[in-house]
Residue, then its C-alpha position, 0 to 999 in steps of 0.5 A: m504646389t507643395p501638397k497639404p498635409a493629410r488629416p487624421a481620419l474621423t474613424s481613427r478619432l472615433a477609434a482613439l475615443s473608443a479606446v479611452l472609454c474602454l481604458g475608463a471603463c476597466t478602472p476598478d471602483f472604490a466606494p466612499l466612506e458613509g457615516d460621518v457624524p455620530d449620533l447625537p443627543p437631543a439636549f445637553a444633559a447638564a443644561r437644565d439650569v443655564e438661562a438662555t440668551g445669546i453668546a455673540g461676543w462673549p467676552q463682553s458678556f463678563g461686563s468688564i470694559e477693560l477685558t472687552r477691551l484687551a479681547q478687541s486688542a488681541a483679535d487685532n494684534n495677536l501674533d498667534i493669529a497673525i501667524a494662522a492669517a499668514r497660512i490663509r494666504q499661502a493656502e490662497g496660493l495652493a488653490q491658485v496653483a491647483g485651479a490653474d490646471l483647469l486652463p491652457e498655458i500660454n507661453g510667448t516666445q522670441g529668439a535671435s540667433r546667429s549661426l557660422s557654417p565653415g565652407t569645408l562642409r560644402a566643398a572638399t578643395a579650396p576656396f573654402t567660403r564661410t557661411a553665416t546665416n541669421n534666424f529671428s522668430l516671434g510666437l506663442s506656444a499654448s497647451y491644454m489638457f483636457d479634464l475629460f474624468g474631472r481629475n483636475r477640477l477634483i484637485s482644485e476643489s481639495a485645494q479649495a476645501d484646504l483653504i476653507a479649512a485654514r480659515f477655520d484654523r484662524e477662527t480656532v487660534a483667535l477662539a483659543s486666544t480669546a479664552s487665554l486672555t480671559n482666563l489670565y484676566l481672571q487670574l489677574l483679578t484674583a490675584q488682586d483680590r487676594r492680595r487685598f484679603a491678605l493686606d485686610n488680614t495683615r492689619n487685623a491680625e497686627q490690631v490683634l497682636q496689639a491687643i495681646q501685647a496690650r493684655a501681655s503688659v498688664g500680666t493676663a497674657n504671656d509670651l507664648d501668646v504674643a509669639q503665636q499672634e506674630g506668628v500669624v502677622a507674619a505669615q500673612r506678610a509673607s503671602i503678599p510677595a507672591l501675589d505680587q509676582a502673580i499679578a506681574q506675571n499674568r500681565n505680562l502674559i495679557g501684553v503677549l497675547t494682545g501683541s504689547v511690551p509690557e511697559s506699554l500695556s495699560l491695565q488697571g484689573g480689578s474685582l471678581r466681585s465687579l464682574r457680571v455673571p454671564v447667562v448663555k444658551p448652550g442650545l442644541p448638540a447639533d448647533l455645535l457642529l455649526r458654531r466650533p471653527d475647529i469641528a468645521a476645519t476637520e470637516a473641510r479637511l475630510v472633503a479635501e481628502r475626499a477629493n484627493r482620493e477621487a482624484a488619485r483614483r482617477a489618475f488610472l484614466p488617460s489623460i489627452t493633451l493639446t498643444a499648439s504653437g505659432a511663430y513668425q520666423s525669418g532670416a533677416l529682421k525686415n522680413l519677420l512679420r510678414p504674412d509669409a514668415l507665419a509658420g505653425a504647428l498643432a499636436q495632440g497626444l494621449t498618455q495611458p498608464i500601463f505599468d508604473g510600478g504600483a506607484l498609482s495604486g500606493k498613491l491611491r491606498q495613501a488617499e483612501g488611508r488619509e480619508a479614513e484617518l480624517l473621518q474618525t478625526y472628524r467624529k473624535a471632534i464631534l464627540t470631544g465638542l459634546s464632552d467639553v460643553e457637557n463638562a462646562l456646564i457641569g463646571i458651572e453648576q457645581t462651582t456655583r453651587h460650591e460658591n454659595l456653600q463657601a460664601k457661608v462659610v466665610e460669613t460664619a468665620r467673619r462672625a465667629q472672628s468678630i466674637t472672638a475680637e470682642r471677647l479678647r478685649e474683654g478678657t474672657i477668652d484664651v488666645v488659642t480660640l483667637l488664633n483658630t478663628q482668625l486662620t479658619l476666617f483667612q483661608a475661607q476667604d482666600q478659598l472663596t476667591q479661588i472658587r469664584l475664579q473656577k466659577f469663572q473659568a467655567y464660563v469660559s470654558l463653556f464659551q470655548a466648548l461653544g465656539g463662542g458667538w461664531t456662526r458657520i457659512a463655508p463649510q456648506m459651501a465646501s461640502g456642496a463642492a466636492g459632494e460627488 
């Protein structure tokens, strides 16, 4: 009877385990970084005059059905969002690869071979007889690395945090795309308003020109008066092509953001005066951390890098691998599946880094530096977010005030222009005074339209700074997963 192979003694196993634990205890300790979040103020300083309502679905806050439709089209068809979604799929694949190390690897094997041995290997003199040998095999092999110190789990958690960050990146792109679309739509409406004002002013200037020409025909005005007014008419006409160009270009850019070719884009536009002024609730500064996807993405990457740093630290510890294989082997195919054809092997190996030229230490230093970089990036993102909200609130307050003051300028200029036009018909005012009042009105109307645009853009900036109507859930999962 063939003797059975001897089993390793239990004391030998305990000795090996003791050596592993001893080597683990010799690994240096690295304290984690602390103090991630800057001190937050109790409230936004510039939020005093802002009314409080919800901000979910914020493009609807402007009261434009067309803008709401375009925003939804951008959410569905924007190519930048599609690119960000593709990166999510890449991150999902990497997370799946990282998680595979936590499971055993099993492979199936199958082989068939035929070998021919020359007779000269077995005999020194003739006759020589060659020998043919067949070999058939069918089996399984498995290997598993014991995650005694949690390194593979940390790598998997890092990949999961990177996946969460990729999802927040998509939300960031979607928010930025919506803000860009809204600003372009506002610029389109502004160009349309300015074009209407230019046409109205051209008609008014032409009427005044006719009145001056009538006066010149009876000798109460001269050629210089006529030429000056003709210059006003020409200047108003010359402003229209640039506004037509702005309308067409904004339309084309909106098409890009909505994933449409310009010819197929249905876009009417309108007027800034038809929009509703949004009301928003800035909330508390701490709420900003729950709303902004860019801050959440930075946080998730910080969580991922902390897991990477800890995994690099545990790479100094030994690794234990268990491998097993079993197969049916036979020289004849008909005997391959007989119980007597079964063969197997079981092996265990331990690997302890001893000298690697500093590669593991270098990787640890790199991970620590990367973690420190992301920590500062996270702090900067929070401070930048707070600053963005404050600046947007200030912009809303000041542009609203500026708009009210400019509206009074337009009202006064319009009244002055009406009076001078009447006086001109009566022949009691000179042309120079009329020209001045006309130009004052034209410039005041144009400036009011641009100030109104700045006010609406300040609201867009506030919505973007607050993260729109988005609410965070997944970062809490990420923090809990790698919160060792």
